[in-house]
C-alpha positions as CSV (number, residue, x, y, z in Angstrom):
1,X,0.0,0.0,0.0
2,X,2.9,2.4,0.7
3,X,4.3,1.8,-2.7
4,X,1.0,2.7,-4.3
5,X,1.0,6.0,-2.4
6,X,4.4,6.9,-3.6
7,X,3.4,6.1,-7.2
8,X,0.3,8.3,-6.9
9,X,2.4,11.2,-5.5
10,X,4.9,10.9,-8.3
11,X,2.2,10.8,-10.9
12,X,0.6,13.9,-9.3
13,X,3.8,15.9,-9.5
14,X,4.4,14.8,-13.0
15,X,1.0,16.2,-13.8
16,X,1.8,19.5,-12.2
17,X,5.0,19.7,-14.2
18,X,3.1,19.2,-17.4
19,X,0.6,21.9,-16.5
20,X,3.5,24.3,-15.8
21,X,5.0,23.5,-19.1
22,X,1.8,24.2,-20.9
23,X,1.5,27.6,-19.1
24,X,4.9,28.6,-20.2
25,X,4.0,27.7,-23.8
26,X,0.9,29.8,-23.6
27,X,2.8,32.8,-22.3
28,X,5.3,32.5,-25.1
29,X,2.6,32.6,-27.7
30,X,1.0,35.5,-25.9
31,X,4.2,37.4,-25.9
32,X,4.5,37.0,-29.7
33,X,1.3,38.8,-30.1
34,X,0.7,42.6,-30.0
35,X,0.9,44.2,-26.6
36,X,-1.7,46.6,-25.2
37,X,-2.0,49.9,-26.9
38,X,-1.2,53.3,-25.3
39,X,-4.9,54.0,-25.1
40,X,-5.6,50.8,-23.1
41,X,-6.0,50.5,-19.4
42,X,-2.9,50.4,-17.4
43,X,-2.0,47.0,-16.0
44,X,-1.0,46.6,-12.4
45,X,2.6,46.0,-11.6
46,X,3.1,42.4,-10.9
47,X,5.9,43.1,-8.6
48,X,3.4,44.9,-6.3
49,X,1.8,41.6,-5.3
50,X,3.2,39.9,-2.3
51,X,3.9,36.1,-2.1
52,X,1.9,35.7,1.1
53,X,-0.5,32.8,0.8
54,X,-2.7,31.2,3.4
55,X,-5.1,28.2,3.3
56,X,-7.4,26.7,5.8
57,X,-7.2,23.2,4.2
58,X,-5.4,20.5,6.1
59,X,-2.6,18.8,4.1
60,X,-2.8,15.0,4.4
61,X,-0.9,12.1,2.9
62,X,-2.5,10.7,-0.3
63,X,-4.6,7.6,0.3
64,X,-6.2,6.1,-2.9
65,X,-9.6,4.6,-2.4
66,X,-13.4,4.8,-3.1
67,X,-15.6,6.4,-0.5
68,X,-19.4,5.9,-1.1
69,X,-22.3,7.0,1.1
70,X,-25.7,5.8,0.0
71,X,-28.7,8.0,0.1
72,X,-31.3,7.8,2.7
73,X,-34.1,5.1,2.2
74,X,-37.1,4.5,4.3
75,X,-38.0,0.8,4.1
76,X,-41.4,1.3,5.5
77,X,-42.4,3.4,2.5
78,X,-41.4,0.6,-0.1
79,X,-43.6,-2.5,-1.1
80,X,-41.4,-5.0,0.7
81,X,-43.8,-8.0,0.3
82,X,-44.2,-7.3,-3.4
83,X,-40.5,-7.1,-4.0
84,X,-39.8,-10.3,-2.1
85,X,-42.4,-12.2,-4.2
86,X,-40.8,-11.0,-7.4
87,X,-37.5,-12.5,-6.3
88,X,-39.2,-15.8,-5.4
89,X,-41.0,-16.0,-8.8
90,X,-37.7,-15.2,-10.6
91,X,-36.0,-18.2,-8.9
92,X,-38.9,-20.5,-9.7
93,X,-38.8,-19.4,-13.4
94,X,-35.1,-20.0,-13.6
95,X,-35.5,-23.4,-12.1
96,X,-38.2,-24.2,-14.6
97,X,-36.0,-23.1,-17.5
98,X,-33.1,-25.2,-16.3
99,X,-35.3,-28.3,-16.0
100,X,-36.8,-27.9,-19.5
101,X,-33.4,-27.4,-21.2
102,X,-34.7,-24.8,-23.5
103,X,-32.4,-24.4,-26.5
104,X,-31.2,-20.8,-27.3
105,X,-29.7,-20.7,-30.8
106,X,-27.0,-18.0,-31.1
107,X,-27.8,-17.2,-27.5
108,X,-31.2,-15.9,-28.7
109,X,-33.2,-13.1,-27.2
110,X,-35.0,-12.9,-23.9
111,X,-38.2,-12.9,-25.8
112,X,-37.4,-16.3,-27.3
113,X,-37.9,-18.0,-23.9
114,X,-41.5,-19.1,-23.6
115,X,-42.4,-20.1,-20.0
116,X,-45.4,-22.4,-19.4
117,X,-46.9,-23.7,-16.3
118,X,-47.6,-27.1,-17.9
119,X,-45.0,-29.8,-17.0
120,X,-43.4,-32.0,-19.7
121,X,-42.5,-35.7,-19.6
122,X,-38.7,-36.2,-19.4
123,X,-37.5,-39.2,-21.3
124,X,-34.3,-41.1,-21.0
125,X,-32.2,-42.9,-23.6
126,X,-32.8,-46.6,-24.0
127,X,-30.2,-49.4,-24.5
128,X,-28.7,-49.9,-27.9
129,X,-28.5,-53.0,-30.2
130,X,-26.2,-56.0,-29.7
131,X,-24.9,-57.8,-32.7
132,X,-22.2,-60.5,-32.7
133,X,-20.8,-62.7,-35.5
134,X,-18.7,-65.7,-34.6
135,X,-16.8,-67.8,-37.1
136,X,-14.7,-70.8,-35.9
137,X,-12.9,-73.0,-38.4
138,X,-10.6,-76.0,-37.6
139,X,-8.7,-77.7,-40.4
140,X,-6.4,-80.7,-39.7
141,X,-4.5,-82.8,-42.3
142,X,-3.0,-85.8,-40.6
143,X,-2.4,-88.6,-43.2
144,X,0.3,-90.7,-41.7
145,X,2.5,-93.4,-43.3
146,X,4.2,-96.0,-41.2
147,X,6.3,-99.1,-42.3
148,X,7.8,-101.2,-39.5
149,X,9.3,-103.7,-42.0
150,X,12.3,-103.5,-44.2
151,X,10.2,-104.2,-47.3
152,X,9.0,-101.8,-50.0
153,X,5.3,-100.8,-49.8
154,X,3.9,-98.1,-52.1
155,X,2.1,-95.2,-50.4
156,X,-1.6,-94.9,-50.9
157,X,-3.5,-92.2,-52.7
158,X,-6.2,-90.8,-50.3
159,X,-7.6,-88.1,-52.5
160,X,-10.7,-90.3,-53.1
161,X,-11.7,-89.7,-49.4
162,X,-12.1,-85.9,-49.9
163,X,-14.0,-86.5,-53.1
164,X,-16.4,-88.8,-51.4
165,X,-16.9,-86.4,-48.5
166,X,-17.8,-83.6,-51.1
167,X,-20.4,-85.9,-52.5
168,X,-21.8,-86.6,-49.0
169,X,-22.1,-82.8,-48.5
170,X,-24.2,-82.5,-51.6
171,X,-26.4,-85.4,-50.5
172,X,-27.0,-83.8,-47.1
173,X,-28.3,-80.6,-48.6
174,X,-31.9,-82.0,-48.8
175,X,-32.0,-82.1,-45.0
176,X,-30.4,-78.7,-44.4
177,X,-32.4,-76.0,-46.3
178,X,-31.3,-73.3,-43.8
179,X,-27.6,-73.9,-44.2
180,X,-27.4,-71.3,-46.9
181,X,-28.5,-68.4,-44.7
182,X,-26.2,-65.4,-45.0
183,X,-25.1,-63.3,-42.1
184,X,-27.0,-60.0,-41.7
185,X,-27.5,-57.3,-39.2
186,X,-30.2,-55.2,-40.8
187,X,-34.0,-55.4,-40.4
188,X,-34.5,-56.0,-44.1
189,X,-32.1,-58.9,-44.0
190,X,-33.8,-60.4,-41.0
191,X,-37.2,-59.9,-42.7
192,X,-35.9,-61.7,-45.8
193,X,-34.8,-64.7,-43.6
194,X,-38.2,-64.8,-41.9
195,X,-40.0,-64.8,-45.2
196,X,-37.7,-67.6,-46.6
197,X,-38.4,-69.7,-43.5
198,X,-42.1,-69.0,-43.7
199,X,-42.3,-69.9,-47.4
200,X,-40.4,-73.2,-46.8
201,X,-42.7,-74.2,-44.0
202,X,-45.8,-73.4,-46.1
203,X,-44.4,-75.4,-49.0
204,X,-43.5,-78.3,-46.7
205,X,-47.1,-78.3,-45.4
206,X,-48.5,-78.5,-49.0
207,X,-46.2,-81.2,-50.2
208,X,-47.8,-84.3,-51.6
209,X,-45.6,-86.6,-49.6
210,X,-46.2,-84.8,-46.3
211,X,-49.2,-84.9,-44.0
212,X,-51.3,-82.1,-42.5
213,X,-50.0,-79.1,-40.6
214,X,-50.3,-81.0,-37.3
215,X,-47.2,-82.9,-38.1
216,X,-46.1,-85.8,-40.2
217,X,-43.4,-87.7,-42.0
218,X,-42.3,-87.6,-45.6
219,X,-40.0,-90.2,-47.2
220,X,-38.4,-89.2,-50.4
221,X,-35.0,-91.1,-50.5
222,X,-34.0,-94.7,-51.2
223,X,-33.2,-97.6,-48.9
224,X,-29.9,-96.0,-47.9
225,X,-31.7,-93.4,-45.9
226,X,-31.9,-94.3,-42.2
227,X,-34.7,-91.8,-41.8
228,X,-36.1,-88.9,-43.8
229,X,-38.3,-87.0,-41.3
230,X,-40.0,-83.7,-41.6
231,X,-42.3,-82.6,-38.8
232,X,-44.3,-79.4,-39.0
233,X,-45.4,-77.5,-35.9
234,X,-43.9,-79.9,-33.3
235,X,-45.5,-80.1,-29.9
236,X,-43.6,-77.5,-28.0
237,X,-44.0,-79.2,-24.6
238,X,-40.5,-80.5,-24.2
239,X,-40.9,-83.6,-26.4
240,X,-37.6,-85.3,-27.4
241,X,-37.2,-86.1,-31.1
242,X,-34.6,-88.8,-31.9
243,X,-34.1,-89.8,-35.5
244,X,-37.7,-88.8,-36.4
245,X,-39.3,-90.4,-33.4
246,X,-40.7,-89.1,-30.1
247,X,-38.8,-90.5,-27.2
248,X,-39.4,-90.0,-23.5
249,X,-35.9,-89.0,-22.3
250,X,-32.7,-87.5,-23.8
251,X,-29.9,-90.1,-24.0
252,X,-26.7,-89.4,-22.1
253,X,-23.7,-88.6,-24.2
254,X,-21.2,-90.2,-21.9
255,X,-22.9,-93.5,-22.2
256,X,-22.5,-93.5,-26.0
257,X,-18.9,-92.3,-26.3
258,X,-16.6,-94.9,-27.8
259,X,-13.5,-96.1,-25.9
260,X,-10.5,-94.3,-27.4
261,X,-8.0,-96.9,-26.3
262,X,-4.5,-95.5,-26.5
263,X,-5.9,-92.1,-27.2
264,X,-7.9,-92.0,-24.0
265,X,-7.1,-89.0,-21.7
266,X,-6.0,-90.1,-18.3
267,X,-8.5,-89.3,-15.6
268,X,-5.8,-88.3,-13.1
269,X,-2.5,-86.8,-14.0
270,X,0.5,-88.9,-13.4
271,X,2.7,-88.1,-10.5
272,X,6.1,-87.2,-12.0
273,X,7.8,-87.8,-8.6
274,X,6.6,-91.4,-8.2
275,X,9.1,-94.1,-9.0
276,X,8.4,-96.5,-11.9
277,X,9.3,-100.1,-11.4
278,X,8.5,-103.1,-13.5
279,X,9.4,-106.6,-12.3
280,X,7.4,-108.7,-14.9
281,X,9.3,-109.5,-18.1
282,X,8.1,-107.5,-21.1
283,X,5.6,-109.2,-23.2
284,X,5.1,-109.5,-27.0
285,X,2.2,-107.2,-27.9
286,X,1.3,-104.8,-30.6
287,X,-1.4,-102.1,-30.1
288,X,-2.3,-100.0,-33.1
289,X,-4.8,-97.1,-32.9
290,X,-5.4,-95.4,-36.2
291,X,-8.8,-93.9,-35.4
292,X,-10.1,-92.5,-32.1
293,X,-10.6,-89.0,-33.5
294,X,-12.9,-86.6,-31.7
295,X,-14.5,-83.7,-33.5
296,X,-16.7,-81.5,-31.3
297,X,-18.7,-78.3,-31.9
298,X,-20.4,-76.7,-28.9
299,X,-22.5,-73.5,-29.1
300,X,-24.6,-72.0,-26.4
301,X,-26.6,-68.7,-26.6
302,X,-28.6,-67.3,-23.8
303,X,-30.2,-64.0,-24.7
304,X,-31.9,-61.6,-22.3
305,X,-31.5,-58.4,-24.4
306,X,-34.8,-56.5,-23.5
307,X,-37.2,-58.4,-21.3
308,X,-40.3,-57.1,-19.6
309,X,-43.3,-58.3,-17.6
310,X,-45.7,-56.9,-20.2
311,X,-45.0,-56.3,-23.9
312,X,-47.2,-54.3,-26.3
313,X,-46.6,-54.7,-30.0
314,X,-48.3,-52.2,-32.2
315,X,-47.4,-54.0,-35.4
316,X,-47.1,-57.7,-36.4
317,X,-45.3,-60.5,-34.5
318,X,-43.3,-63.2,-36.3
319,X,-41.9,-66.1,-34.3
320,X,-40.1,-68.9,-36.0
321,X,-38.0,-71.8,-34.6
322,X,-36.2,-74.0,-37.1
323,X,-33.9,-77.0,-36.5
324,X,-32.4,-79.0,-39.3
325,X,-30.1,-82.0,-38.6
326,X,-28.4,-84.3,-41.0
327,X,-25.6,-86.9,-41.2
328,X,-24.1,-89.0,-43.9
329,X,-21.6,-91.7,-43.2
330,X,-19.9,-94.7,-44.8
331,X,-18.4,-97.4,-42.6
332,X,-17.9,-100.2,-45.1
333,X,-14.8,-102.1,-43.8
334,X,-12.8,-104.9,-45.3
335,X,-11.1,-107.3,-42.9
336,X,-8.9,-110.2,-44.1
337,X,-10.5,-113.5,-43.4
338,X,-7.5,-114.7,-41.5
339,X,-8.0,-111.9,-39.0
340,X,-11.6,-112.6,-38.2
341,X,-10.9,-115.2,-35.5
342,X,-11.6,-112.6,-32.8
343,X,-15.1,-111.9,-34.1
344,X,-14.7,-108.2,-34.2
345,X,-16.0,-106.6,-37.4
346,X,-17.8,-103.4,-38.6
347,X,-21.1,-105.3,-38.8
348,X,-21.0,-106.3,-35.1
349,X,-19.8,-102.9,-33.8
350,X,-21.1,-100.4,-36.3
351,X,-21.6,-96.7,-36.3
352,X,-24.2,-95.1,-34.0
353,X,-25.8,-92.0,-35.4
354,X,-28.4,-89.9,-33.6
355,X,-30.2,-86.6,-34.4
356,X,-31.7,-85.3,-31.2
357,X,-33.9,-82.1,-31.0
358,X,-35.9,-80.5,-28.2
359,X,-38.3,-77.6,-28.4
360,X,-39.4,-76.0,-25.1
361,X,-41.6,-73.1,-24.1
362,X,-42.2,-71.9,-20.6
363,X,-42.9,-68.9,-18.4
364,X,-40.5,-67.3,-16.1
365,X,-41.1,-68.3,-12.5
366,X,-39.4,-66.2,-9.8
367,X,-37.7,-67.9,-6.9
368,X,-40.1,-66.1,-4.4
369,X,-43.4,-64.5,-5.0
370,X,-45.3,-62.2,-2.7
371,X,-49.0,-62.5,-2.9
372,X,-50.8,-59.2,-3.3
373,X,-53.6,-58.2,-1.0
374,X,-56.8,-58.0,-3.0
375,X,-58.6,-56.0,-0.3
376,X,-56.1,-53.2,-0.4
377,X,-54.5,-53.2,-3.9
378,X,-51.6,-51.0,-4.8
379,X,-51.2,-49.6,-8.3
380,X,-48.5,-47.4,-9.8
381,X,-48.9,-43.7,-9.8
382,X,-45.8,-42.6,-11.8
383,X,-43.6,-43.8,-14.6
384,X,-40.1,-43.5,-15.9
385,X,-39.9,-43.6,-19.7
386,X,-36.9,-44.5,-21.9
387,X,-37.2,-44.1,-25.7
388,X,-35.2,-45.6,-28.6
389,X,-35.7,-43.9,-31.9
390,X,-35.5,-46.4,-34.8
391,X,-35.0,-50.2,-34.9
392,X,-33.4,-52.4,-32.2
393,X,-31.6,-55.6,-33.2
394,X,-30.2,-58.4,-31.1
395,X,-28.3,-60.7,-33.5
396,X,-26.1,-63.7,-32.5
397,X,-24.7,-65.5,-35.5
398,X,-22.4,-68.5,-34.8
399,X,-20.8,-70.7,-37.4
400,X,-18.5,-73.6,-36.5
401,X,-16.6,-75.7,-39.1
402,X,-14.4,-78.8,-38.8
403,X,-12.5,-80.7,-41.4
404,X,-10.3,-83.4,-40.2
405,X,-8.4,-85.8,-42.6
406,X,-6.8,-88.8,-40.8
407,X,-6.2,-91.4,-43.5
408,X,-3.3,-93.6,-42.2
409,X,-1.4,-96.2,-44.2
410,X,0.6,-98.7,-42.0
411,X,2.5,-101.9,-42.3
412,X,3.1,-103.2,-38.8
413,X,4.5,-106.3,-37.3
414,X,5.4,-107.7,-33.9
415,X,8.9,-106.9,-32.4
416,X,9.1,-109.2,-29.4
417,X,8.3,-106.4,-27.0
418,X,5.4,-104.2,-26.1
419,X,4.8,-101.9,-29.0
420,X,2.1,-99.2,-29.2
421,X,1.4,-97.2,-32.4
422,X,-0.9,-94.2,-32.2
423,X,-1.5,-92.4,-35.5
424,X,-5.0,-91.1,-34.8
425,X,-6.4,-89.7,-31.5
426,X,-6.8,-86.2,-32.9
427,X,-9.1,-83.9,-31.0
428,X,-10.6,-80.8,-32.7
429,X,-13.0,-78.6,-30.6
430,X,-14.9,-75.4,-31.4
431,X,-16.5,-73.8,-28.3
432,X,-18.7,-70.7,-28.4
433,X,-20.7,-69.4,-25.4
434,X,-22.7,-66.2,-25.5
435,X,-24.7,-64.7,-22.6
436,X,-26.4,-61.4,-23.2
437,X,-27.7,-59.6,-20.2
438,X,-29.7,-56.5,-21.0
439,X,-32.2,-54.2,-19.2
440,X,-35.3,-55.2,-17.5
441,X,-38.5,-53.1,-17.8
442,X,-42.0,-53.4,-16.5
443,X,-43.5,-52.5,-19.9
444,X,-42.0,-52.5,-23.4
445,X,-44.0,-50.8,-26.1
446,X,-42.9,-51.5,-29.7
447,X,-44.2,-49.2,-32.3
448,X,-43.3,-51.4,-35.3
449,X,-43.0,-55.2,-35.8
450,X,-41.3,-58.0,-34.0
451,X,-39.2,-60.7,-35.6
452,X,-38.1,-63.5,-33.3
453,X,-36.1,-66.1,-35.2
454,X,-34.1,-69.1,-33.8
455,X,-32.4,-71.5,-36.2
456,X,-30.0,-74.4,-35.7
457,X,-28.4,-76.3,-38.5
458,X,-26.1,-79.3,-37.9
459,X,-24.3,-81.4,-40.5
460,X,-22.1,-84.4,-39.7
461,X,-20.1,-86.2,-42.4
462,X,-18.0,-89.3,-41.8
463,X,-16.0,-91.5,-44.1
464,X,-14.6,-94.5,-42.2
465,X,-14.0,-97.2,-44.8
466,X,-11.0,-99.2,-43.4
467,X,-8.9,-102.0,-44.8
468,X,-7.1,-104.5,-42.5
469,X,-5.0,-107.0,-44.3
470,X,-2.6,-109.9,-43.4
471,X,0.4,-110.9,-45.4
472,X,1.0,-114.6,-46.2
473,X,-2.4,-115.5,-44.7
474,X,-1.1,-115.4,-41.1
475,X,-3.6,-115.9,-38.3
476,X,-2.3,-114.2,-35.2
477,X,-5.7,-114.1,-33.5
478,X,-5.7,-110.3,-33.5
479,X,-8.5,-108.2,-32.0
480,X,-9.8,-105.9,-34.8
481,X,-12.1,-102.9,-34.2
482,X,-13.0,-100.9,-37.3
483,X,-16.4,-99.5,-36.3
484,X,-17.7,-98.2,-33.0
485,X,-18.1,-94.7,-34.3
486,X,-20.5,-92.1,-32.9
487,X,-22.4,-89.3,-34.7
488,X,-24.2,-87.0,-32.3
489,X,-26.3,-84.0,-33.3
490,X,-28.1,-82.4,-30.4
491,X,-30.1,-79.1,-30.8
492,X,-32.3,-77.4,-28.2
493,X,-34.4,-74.2,-28.5
494,X,-36.1,-72.9,-25.3
495,X,-38.3,-69.9,-25.4
496,X,-39.2,-68.2,-22.1
497,X,-42.2,-66.0,-21.9
498,X,-44.0,-66.7,-25.2
499,X,-46.0,-69.8,-24.2
500,X,-49.1,-67.9,-23.2
501,X,-51.6,-66.7,-25.8
502,X,-51.4,-63.2,-27.1
503,X,-54.1,-60.7,-26.0
504,X,-55.8,-57.9,-27.9
505,X,-54.3,-54.4,-27.6
506,X,-56.2,-52.4,-25.0
507,X,-57.0,-48.7,-25.6
508,X,-54.9,-47.4,-22.7
509,X,-51.8,-48.9,-24.3
510,X,-52.4,-46.8,-27.4
511,X,-53.0,-43.8,-25.1
512,X,-49.7,-44.5,-23.4
513,X,-47.8,-44.6,-26.7
514,X,-49.4,-41.3,-27.7
515,X,-48.6,-39.7,-24.3
516,X,-45.0,-40.7,-24.7
517,X,-44.8,-39.2,-28.2
518,X,-46.5,-36.0,-26.9
519,X,-44.3,-35.9,-23.8
520,X,-47.3,-35.9,-21.6
521,X,-46.2,-36.6,-18.0
522,X,-49.6,-37.9,-17.0
523,X,-49.8,-41.7,-17.1
524,X,-53.1,-43.0,-18.7
525,X,-55.5,-44.0,-16.0
526,X,-56.2,-47.4,-17.6
527,X,-52.5,-48.2,-17.6
528,X,-52.1,-47.5,-13.9
529,X,-54.9,-49.9,-13.1
530,X,-53.7,-52.8,-15.3
531,X,-53.9,-56.0,-13.3
532,X,-50.4,-57.0,-14.4
533,X,-49.0,-54.0,-12.5
534,X,-50.8,-54.6,-9.2
535,X,-48.3,-54.0,-6.4
536,X,-46.0,-51.7,-8.4
537,X,-45.2,-48.3,-7.0
538,X,-44.0,-47.0,-10.3
539,X,-43.5,-48.3,-13.9
540,X,-40.2,-48.5,-15.8
541,X,-41.3,-48.2,-19.4
542,X,-39.3,-48.6,-22.7
543,X,-40.7,-47.3,-25.9
544,X,-39.2,-48.5,-29.2
545,X,-40.4,-46.3,-32.1
546,X,-39.2,-48.8,-34.8
547,X,-39.0,-52.5,-35.1
548,X,-37.5,-55.1,-32.9
549,X,-35.8,-58.2,-34.3
550,X,-34.2,-60.9,-32.1
551,X,-32.3,-63.4,-34.2
552,X,-30.1,-66.3,-33.2
553,X,-28.6,-68.5,-35.9
554,X,-26.2,-71.4,-35.2
555,X,-24.6,-73.5,-38.0
556,X,-22.3,-76.4,-37.2
557,X,-20.5,-78.5,-39.8
558,X,-18.3,-81.4,-38.9
559,X,-16.4,-83.4,-41.6
560,X,-14.1,-86.3,-40.7
561,X,-12.3,-88.6,-43.1
562,X,-10.7,-91.6,-41.3
563,X,-10.0,-94.2,-44.0
564,X,-7.2,-96.4,-42.6
565,X,-5.2,-99.1,-44.4
566,X,-3.4,-101.4,-42.0
567,X,-1.4,-104.4,-43.1
568,X,-0.1,-106.9,-40.6
569,X,3.2,-108.3,-41.9
570,X,4.6,-111.7,-40.9
571,X,7.7,-112.0,-38.8
572,X,9.8,-114.7,-37.4
573,X,8.8,-113.6,-33.9
574,X,5.1,-113.8,-34.8
575,X,5.5,-117.3,-36.3
576,X,7.5,-118.6,-33.4
577,X,5.4,-116.9,-30.7
578,X,1.7,-117.7,-31.2
579,X,0.8,-116.1,-27.8
580,X,1.5,-112.5,-29.1
581,X,-1.3,-110.0,-28.4
582,X,-2.3,-107.9,-31.3
583,X,-5.0,-105.1,-31.1
584,X,-5.9,-102.9,-34.1
585,X,-8.5,-100.1,-33.8
586,X,-9.2,-98.1,-36.9
587,X,-12.6,-96.8,-35.7
588,X,-13.9,-95.4,-32.4
589,X,-14.4,-91.9,-33.9
590,X,-16.8,-89.4,-32.5
591,X,-18.5,-86.4,-34.3
592,X,-20.4,-84.3,-31.9
593,X,-22.5,-81.2,-32.6
594,X,-24.2,-79.6,-29.6
595,X,-26.2,-76.3,-29.9
596,X,-28.5,-74.7,-27.4
597,X,-30.6,-71.5,-27.6
598,X,-32.3,-70.0,-24.5
599,X,-34.3,-66.9,-25.6
600,X,-35.9,-64.8,-22.8
601,X,-38.7,-62.9,-24.5
602,X,-40.7,-61.9,-21.4
603,X,-40.7,-62.2,-17.6
604,X,-44.5,-62.3,-17.6
605,X,-47.5,-64.0,-19.2
606,X,-49.0,-61.1,-21.1
607,X,-48.2,-59.9,-24.6
608,X,-50.5,-57.4,-26.2
609,X,-50.7,-57.4,-30.0
610,X,-52.3,-55.0,-32.3
611,X,-51.3,-56.6,-35.6
612,X,-51.1,-60.1,-37.0
613,X,-49.4,-63.1,-35.3
614,X,-47.3,-65.7,-37.1
615,X,-45.8,-68.4,-35.0
616,X,-44.4,-71.7,-36.3
617,X,-41.7,-74.2,-35.8
618,X,-40.1,-76.8,-38.0
619,X,-37.9,-79.8,-37.4
620,X,-36.0,-81.6,-40.1
621,X,-34.0,-84.7,-39.3
622,X,-32.4,-86.9,-41.9
623,X,-29.6,-89.4,-42.2
624,X,-28.0,-91.4,-45.0
625,X,-25.8,-94.4,-44.9
626,X,-23.5,-94.9,-47.9
627,X,-22.2,-98.3,-48.9
628,X,-19.2,-97.0,-50.7
629,X,-17.0,-99.7,-52.3
630,X,-14.2,-97.4,-53.5
631,X,-10.8,-99.3,-53.4
632,X,-7.6,-97.4,-52.6
633,X,-5.1,-97.0,-55.3
634,X,-1.3,-96.7,-55.0
635,X,0.1,-93.3,-55.2
636,X,2.2,-94.3,-58.2
637,X,5.9,-94.8,-58.9
638,X,6.7,-91.1,-58.8
639,X,9.3,-89.8,-56.4
640,X,8.0,-88.5,-53.1
641,X,7.2,-84.8,-52.9
642,X,9.9,-84.2,-50.4
643,X,12.5,-85.7,-52.8
644,X,11.3,-83.6,-55.7
645,X,11.4,-80.4,-53.6
646,X,15.0,-80.9,-52.5
647,X,16.6,-82.5,-55.5
648,X,15.1,-80.7,-58.5
649,X,13.1,-77.6,-59.0
650,X,12.1,-78.5,-62.5
651,X,9.0,-80.3,-63.6
652,X,9.8,-84.1,-63.5
653,X,7.4,-84.8,-66.3
654,X,8.6,-81.9,-68.4
655,X,6.5,-79.5,-70.4
656,X,3.4,-78.0,-68.9
657,X,2.3,-81.1,-67.1
658,X,0.3,-80.6,-63.9
659,X,2.6,-83.0,-62.0
660,X,4.9,-80.0,-61.4
661,X,2.6,-78.9,-58.6
662,X,4.1,-80.1,-55.4
663,X,2.1,-81.1,-52.3
664,X,4.1,-79.6,-49.5
665,X,3.9,-82.7,-47.3
666,X,1.8,-84.2,-44.5
667,X,2.6,-81.6,-41.9
668,X,0.8,-78.7,-43.6
669,X,-2.8,-77.8,-43.4
670,X,-5.5,-79.5,-45.4
671,X,-6.2,-76.3,-47.3
672,X,-2.6,-76.4,-48.7
673,X,-2.9,-80.0,-49.9
674,X,-6.4,-79.8,-51.3
675,X,-7.4,-76.2,-51.8
676,X,-10.5,-76.5,-53.9
677,X,-12.3,-79.7,-53.1
678,X,-14.2,-78.7,-50.0
679,X,-13.9,-74.9,-50.2
680,X,-17.7,-74.5,-50.3
681,X,-18.1,-76.1,-46.9
682,X,-16.2,-73.3,-45.2
683,X,-17.2,-70.4,-47.4
């Protein structure tokens, strides 16, 4: 503060200095002018004035500041109550403006603000769409060649297996009409899928071979078909359909799985610290496992996107559940007559193939329910509204593919010790699990249409034609297993909340929709007294202005080629030791497709519908058994691919022959070895 005083004093004296300078300039200019004339008045002598000066003002140090004294005001003369009320009204109006969020473009003018005493409904943003596309592909090329002798055995050409599997795929198309559905996430695409499913169902109902719409069977293939079954509108009461027939219970998968032998996974891990001791002399045994392949697809979708106790649909409602299952397999084995002493053969332990489907509909049951008092009912008096402008989609699209090629060629013999050979035992697994947890509302109003589509397609293809031979007609008394395969297609669709009949749209639901669109905060009287809302203090409402489509599509394709050629060669040990134990297993394969859809549509039993209702379900189960008699052919006398790759880069046949294309070997993927044969299956 002291520095400010000094600054003000300095500025003050500078100002006085400037004033003195200006006076001197004025005097100079005046002196240049003409002086008074002789006739003018005489001026007093300046020297006559004395320098005496007196002042009654007190000189004080400069102190900068603002001193203000207000004028007198008598409060009793002013309208105090009136002024206070104006202030209160101003606060209320400002609070109203803040609540209404009035937009002021370019900051507007005060006259642009229009205040109204009528309240307005405040809406919240609803949840968005959920779309997921899952694609899982496993490709395994494991064609092994083993020769335990010192002889020369030509390799085998296994390309015929892939060609036969491609033909199996074409034959299975009659049972899987929904396998060609293309991934989409738009309402128009979903509507196209719904229309295609509806048209197919209607055509199936009108077919000459089929029966009426209550359900039936249609046989259209030859004797090789294990079953050709089409059922329209199955009883959605939890019935189990197995290969075209209604069964009481669902079979247990563990009871049907084949024993994998050498490829079996140990139940308990081995203790690496435990000592290993063997006192018995080693025996003379040969265990060969060329099969025991497991191909597994598992998909589970549980959808609770938007669920409510009461749903009101202002448009149409389409609900379609579709399951198509098919399998094609060939298990035509050839076993040398000298090796049949054990009695094991493909005819006695063949392939088990099952298509299993379950349709279920139920209502949600809470774990605990409080009974309402009818004498003193309570109904909601307020509501909270969320709005979604446009369409809402919940799409889960899962596609799982397997292609496993395990065509082994072996020449084995005993060695006087315990010998185990495992060329199969491959395991390929696709696992997809989706759980969508969304928002729960007391009431969902849909301004457009509803599409509820659930579809499962399962295809299993197996080629297991095996050849087990014996050189020189030896009879070692071997145990041969070439069958014992399992094909398992299981599909389940469970709808929760759509088992009850639909009800006509009441007037107060239409009024509620209009009130939300007009932003009217007053809940319609009829809505507040709906019996479904008894005991509610308030309602949590979701309004979708467009369409709602809930679509779950699962497609599973499993292809396994396990055509093994095992030759048991003679040896001196085998001839001199007839007690040798020989076990050969070229089967014991398992193809498993499991798909489950649990769709929560509603928590309650009431669905109001203003438009048309279309609800249908279709189940197609089919299977074919091929009696293929294709004989394997030698690969030829050409050099092995590895030899060509390392010794000579030129075409061994010369010219433009296609033999110049080199297969990169057994350790690369199937797509590298056979890029075009089954491309359509994973497209």
